[in-house]
N, C-alpha and C positions, 0 to 999 in steps of 0.2 A: 240449892240454887234459888235465886230469888227471882220469880217471874213478875213482870210488870202487869198490873190489872188493866192497863189501858192498851194493851196488845190483843188484836184480833186473833181469833183462833186460826183463821186461814191466812195469815201474814207469815211470809218467809223471811227469815233473816237476811239482811243485806250483806253481800259479800264485801268484806273488808279490803280497802284499798290503801296501800301505803303511799304516802306522799308528804313532801316537806311541808311544814306548817307555815314557812315563810313564802310558799309559792305563789299564792295569791297578791302577797305584798310586793314581791318582785315584779309581777307581771303588771301589777297597777303603777308601780313606780316607773317602769321603763316603758310604758305604751305612750306613744305620741311625744316623745322627747327627742331632741337633738342627739344624733350619734356622731361623736368627735372621736378622731382616730387616737390610739394609745399614745402617750408621752414618754415612752422610753426610748433609748437612744436607737436602737435597731428599728423600731416601727417608724420614727421620725426620719431616719435616713432613707427608709423605703419609700415613704409617702412624700417627703419634702425635698429629698435631693434626686434619688433614682426615678420618682413618678411625677416631678414637677419641674417644669422647664425654667420657671424663674428662679426657684431655689437651686437648681443645679448650676445655672448660669451665674449667679450671685457667688456661690462658693467657689467655682472655678475662676471667676475673675478676681477675687480676692486672693485666693491662694496662689495662683500663678503669678500674679503682679507682686506679691509679697516675697515669693521665692526667688524672683529674677533680679531682685535688688542686691547689687553688690555689697560686701560685708568688709569693714576694716578692723584690724585688731591692733590695738595700742595700749601702752601702759602709761605711767606718768612721765616717762622719759623720751619715748620714740614710738613711731609707728613702724610695725613690722611689715616688711615686703613678702618675708618667707617665715613660716612658723610651724611647728608640729600640729598645732590647733587647726591652722587654715589647710594644712596637708589633709588632715582627717576630715574636715568638712568638705574638701573638695572631692574626696572619694571616700565616703563613709563605710560603705560595704561592698562587697563584689557585685551585688546585684542592683545597686542604685548609685546614681550620682548625686552632686549637690542638690540640682533642682528638683530630682524626684524625691529626695528626702524632705526637703523643705515644704515642698507641695503636699506630701502626706501629713507632715506636721502642721501645717496650717489647716488642713482640710479635716482633721481630727479635731483641731482647737475650734473650728466653726461649727461643726456638726456635733459634737458632744460636750463642748465647754472644757474639755480636759484633753491633754495629750501627753503621751509619756515616751520618752527617749531612753532607750537601754545602751548601756555602754559595756562593751565586751572587753575585758581588760586581759593583759598578758600576765606572765608571771612576776613581773615587777609591779603590777598594779596600775599599768598605763593603758588607757583605752586604745585600741587598735581598729575598732569597728563600732559603729553607731545603727541602731535600728529603731524606727518608730513602730511602737505596739498599737495594737487596736484598743481604744478606750471602753468599748463595751466588755471586753474580756478582763479588765483590770479592777482589782478591788484594793482599797486602801485599809490596812490594817492599823488603827490607832492604838496607841499605849495608854498607860494609865493617866498620863499627863495630858492626853489628847493629841499629841504630836505622833506623826507616823513612826512605826517601828518596822514595818514591812510592807511589800506590795505582793499581792498574789495574782498571777496571771492564769486563767483557766481555760482550757481549750477541750471541749468535750468532758470526759472524766478525768483528765489530767491537770493538774495544779503545780505551777512552779512559784516558787516563794523567794522573792528578792528581799533579803534582810537589809535593813538600814541601821548601820552602825555609827561608829565615832569619825570614821574616815569620809571620804567622798562617797556619795550615794550611786549605787549602779543605776538608778532611776532618776531621770529629770522630770519631775511633774510640773507641767505648765498648766494653769487654769484661769478661766475668766473669772470675773467678780461675780460672786452670788451672795446677796444680803442675808440669806437664811441657810446656808451650808457652810460649815467649816472646812469640809474636806474636798468637795467637788464643786466645779464651776457651773456656771448657767450659759448654755449656748444660745446664739441668736436664733436658732432653730426652735427652741422652747417659745421665745417670745413670738415668733412668726407662726406658731403651729396652727392657731385658729384660722389665721388668714390664708394659709395653705390648704386647710380643709375646705374653705369656701372656694378658693380658686380650683381645686381638684372636682369639687362637686358641680361647678359650672362648666368645667370641660366635660364632665360626663353626661350633663345636661345637653350641651351642644352635640356630642356623639349621639345621644338618643334622638335627637331632631334629625341628624343626618341618616341614621338608620330606618327612621320612618318618612323618608323623602322629603325632610325638612317641611312637614306639613303639620299644622295643629291637629291634635286627636280629635276624635268624635266618637259617637255612638251609634250603635245599630239597634234600631227600635223594631220589635216584633209585635205585629198585631195579627191575630189569626181571624180567618173569615168567620169562624163561629163565635167570636168574642174571646177567645183564648188569649192571654197575654203572656205565656210562658211557652218555651221551647221544651221538648222532651230531651232527656239526657243525650240520646244519641245525636240529635239534631244539633244540640249545643256543642258537643265535641267535635262535630263534623265542621261547623262554622268556625270554631277557633282555630282548628287545623288548616283550613283553607285561608283564613286571614293571615296565619304566620308563613305560610307557604308561598302565597301568589301576591301577597299585598304589603308585606313589611320588607325593609331593607332598601339599600340604594339601588340595587339592581332592580327592584320592581316600581321604581319612580315613574309615575304617569301611567301605570297600567289601569285600564278601566276596570271597575268593580261590578260584577254580575251579582245582582240580588234576586232571589226567587221571591215568590209571592208572600206578602206578609211582612217582608223586611224592608226598612227604610234607613238611609244613612243620614245622620243629623251632624253636620261639622260643628266643631266648637272652637271658635277664634280665641287668640290669646288676648287677655286683658293687659292695659297698661302695666299694671304691677308684675305680670308674668314676665314681661320683656326687659324688667330691670335687672335679670341675670347677667347680661352683657356687662353693663356699668358696675355691677357688684364684682364681676371678675376683674376688671381693670383696677378698681379700688383695692382689692386683695392683692393684685399684684403690686400696686404702689407700697402697700402695707409690708409685704414681704422684702422689697427693695429697702425700704426706711430701716427695718429690723436689723439688715446686714449692713447698712451704711453705704449702699451703692446708688448713686444718682439714677433714677428710673430712666433718664435719657440713655444712659449706657446700656441698659437692658432692652431698649427698643419699645418700652411702654409708651402708647400713644397718648396724647392729651397732656403731656408734662412739659411745662415751660417755665420751670423754676429758673433754670441758668440760661444765661444770653446766649451760649453756644457750646457746642461739644467740647471744645478746649477747656473752656471754664469748668465744666462738669468734671473732665478728666482730671485736671489739676486738684479740684475739691476731693475727688475720690481719693487720690493719693494723699493729700494732706491731712485729710479728717479720718481716714479708714485704714489705708495700706500702712503708711508710715508709723502711726501709733502701734499697730500690731507687730510689724516688723521689729521696731525698736524694743518692745517689751520681750519678745521672744529671744532676739539676739542678746539682750542683756542678761536674761536668765540662762541661756545656753553659756554665755562667756564666763558668769560667776560660776556654773557647774562644772565647766571644763577647767578653770582656773584651779579648783581644788584638787584636780588629779596632778596638775603641773607643778603645784606648790609655788605659783608666781601669780602675783595680781595682775590681771589685764582685762581690758573691756572690748567687748565685741559689739559693734553698732554698724547701722547702714550708712554707705557711702553716698550722702546726699548729693554730692557733684556729679555723680554717674547716673543719675534718674532723670531720662530726658523730659519727664512730665514737669519737672521743678527747675528746669535750665533756666527759664526767665527769672525767677525768683532767686536762684543763686547767683546769676550774674548781677543782679541789682544789690544783693547783699555784699558781694566782693566789691563792686564799685563803691559802695558807701563806706566800707571799712578802709579801702586803699586811699580814699579822698581825705580821711580824718588825719589832721596833723598834730593832734595834741596826744596821740597814742603811740607808744614806742612799737617797734616790730613785735616784741614778745607779747605785749598785751593784745595787739591785732591777731596774732596766732591763736592766743587763748580764747579770744572772742569768737573765732571760726571753729574753735574744737580741735585745733591742731596741737601737737605736742610741742614743746620749746625746742630750738635749734640747738644742735650739739655744739659745744664750745671749740674755739679755734685749737687745732691739733688732735682733737678726738676723732675717732673714726665714726 
């Protein structure tokens, strides 16, 4: 054994401590940095939907409005008043109706960027039930060419595999546009995540002010009679306990503080920069509304005067947000269901039954009806209606 010549004779060996070599690096890298919430679907849903009133209302407003739009089913020849696909959508499963199914579908698409609808088929391969599956439990399995060959739905330790073959797929995958992902969509919640963190932090700040009687924080300064400037551990613990028990919280608001000899209260007021959190909260709320495409006026956000009145904001909300989403989802569902039926048909929103667009539709009908250089067939085609049946046909 080699003994160092620089070691003194009375020096005892240090006890070896096991620690990660990257510990100091991690501690240095994370100290004093901003803590953002995780960006996975489950965490974003908890912080941005279940824990944020602006995100909750924006998602509910879009999902409920889009789910309430009536749908029409037509092909190149006629518009159907009754059809097996319409019957299936009207009662998709024993536990849900049409509104509940579409609200869950639009909600998953807004929260996760992806939505999955499962078709339960009978012996003949025709669907008789539809179910919306949770996006955070679904995983797409790509093949060698990049196209999906299966979908895996995992709950706990159990996984069910939906194979995608040559026929109609048992899963309808709807996704939002994502410029950097080939298989999964980008949700508005991802784009608004930073604003939601700011809004939640501002709410916690306000709650902290209320818990401390809505007063600025202060400092208790101790100056002993003998010149000592520190408290003993027992005195410090007692002082902290009394402050938490008798002078913190809304129930202790206004209670006078009794300080013993040597203790002096020094209040510290807010600087103008400290009071900016209220404006930051309103700005974050507007950013969340913009990410979801909801006019801030509809969410009750103060200081928003972009639209002349509430009716104009409501019409812009339907025209720019609800209708594009409902049209895209209805088209995807129609193409998917037509694969089971072996019949080409289109599923689209019935714009004539949307109250928010009644004025626009009336103007369009009047303009088309007043044109005299178009035939009735051309006018119907211009309005998106199928051609009239020939005389003598049913």
